[in-house]
C-alpha positions in Angstrom: 30.8 92.6 142.8 28.0 95.2 143.6 25.0 95.1 141.2 22.5 97.9 141.7 18.8 97.0 141.1 17.7 100.4 142.0 18.6 103.1 144.4 16.9 101.3 147.2 18.4 97.8 146.5 22.1 96.5 145.9 23.2 93.0 145.4 26.5 91.8 146.5 28.2 88.5 145.3 31.6 87.5 145.8 33.8 84.5 146.9 36.5 86.0 149.1 35.5 87.2 152.7 37.5 90.3 152.4 35.7 91.3 149.1 32.4 90.6 150.6 33.0 92.8 153.6 34.5 95.7 151.5 31.4 95.4 149.1 28.9 95.3 151.8 30.4 98.4 153.4 30.5 100.2 150.2 26.8 99.3 149.5 25.7 100.3 152.9 27.5 103.7 152.4 25.5 103.9 149.1 22.2 103.0 150.7 22.8 105.5 153.7 23.2 108.3 151.2 19.9 107.5 149.8 18.2 107.0 153.1 19.5 110.3 154.5 18.2 112.1 151.6 14.7 110.4 152.0 14.6 110.7 155.9 12.4 107.9 156.6 13.9 104.4 156.3 16.8 102.5 157.6 19.2 99.9 156.0 18.8 96.2 155.8 21.5 93.8 155.1 20.2 90.4 154.2 22.6 87.3 153.8 21.1 85.0 151.1 23.9 82.4 151.1 27.7 82.2 151.8 28.5 84.5 148.8 25.2 86.5 148.2 23.9 89.4 150.2 21.6 92.2 149.5 21.7 95.8 151.0 18.4 97.9 150.8 16.7 100.9 152.0 13.9 99.3 154.2 10.7 100.9 155.6 11.0 97.8 158.2 14.1 99.5 159.6 13.9 102.7 161.7 15.7 105.8 160.2 19.2 106.0 161.3 19.6 102.3 162.0 21.1 99.4 160.1 19.7 95.8 160.7 21.3 92.4 159.5 19.1 89.2 158.9 20.0 85.7 157.2 17.5 84.2 154.9 19.2 80.6 154.3 19.8 77.7 156.2 16.6 77.8 158.1 14.4 74.7 157.7 10.8 74.6 158.6 9.4 72.0 160.9 
């Protein structure tokens, strides 16, 4: 399932790996369309858990690029 928070942030939640992959690809395409219109930022795909991701147009990513990061399973100290 893709849930749109804004034109800049899309949330993906699914249990099936194939669905996750398809939804991420769709969300990246949607974000890319917005990023191209804006012409300044790239796309950041963030994994929050095994079944939870966000795709966002991000000022931290250079225009024309897509970066991935993981924000779970990291323990401090």
